N, C-alpha and C positions, 0 to 999 in steps of 0.2 A: 658205820656211817662213813660215807665218803662225801666230802663237801667240795663243791666246785662253784664258788661264788661268782666267778667270772664267766661261767657258761650260760648260754641261753638268754632269756629275757632278764629284765632288771630284777636282781635278787638272786640270780644264778640257779643252780640245781643242787639238790641234796638227795643223796641216795641212802635210804634207811633200810636196814634188815634187822628187825627185832630178833633177839636171841631165841625167844620161845618158838618162833615159826621159821625163821631164816628167809622168809619171803621178802624180796626186794621191792621197796616202794620208792617211787620217784616223786619228789616234791620240788616244784619250780616257782620262780617268780616271788611274789610277795609272801606266799605261803612258806617258801624256803627261808625267807627273812624272819618270819614269825617263829619257825621251828628253831633256827639258830638262837634267837633271842630267848626262847623258852628253856634253852640249856642253862642259861644263867639264872633265870627266875620266871615263875609263872604268875607272879604278882601282877595284876592287871595294869596298874599305873606304870610300873617299871617296864613291863612288856610293851605297852603303848609307846613309852619314851624311846626305848631301844629300836622298836620297829620304825617309828617316825624318823629317827636319826639315820638308820641304815637306808631308808628309802628317800631320804632328803626331802621330807614333807613335814608339815606342822602336825602336832599331836591331834589337832582338831580334824585333820583329814583321815585319821586312822579310826575305823569303825570298831568299837568295842565288841559288838555282836559278832563281827567277822573274826576278831581275835579269838573269842571264846569258841566259835565254830571250828576254827583251824585247830585249836588246842584239843577240843573234843575228838576230832579226827585223829590227831597224833596220839592221843591217849588210847583210842581204840586199836591203833596199830602197835601199841606198846612202846612208842618212842618217847612219850612224856608220862611221868609218874603222877604229877600233881597238876591241878588246874586252879585258876583263880576262883575266889568265892564271890 
């Protein structure tokens, strides 16, 4: 993983290359923020708080369905092991 939080749109850019495939995936903007936050925890309330804080928005502005969708995508890529219940 290469993390460039200052690059590109708000949230920066994250380059992921899961060990099992080595294929490089580029995650940008708010999705990069979610990916970074998921490295600490995939617990939905904590993930929502960290994402809101990083994006400088309220937790009410963070859509849980979108968080789960991004986590599902990251899990399919092999970048996240767990996801919220």
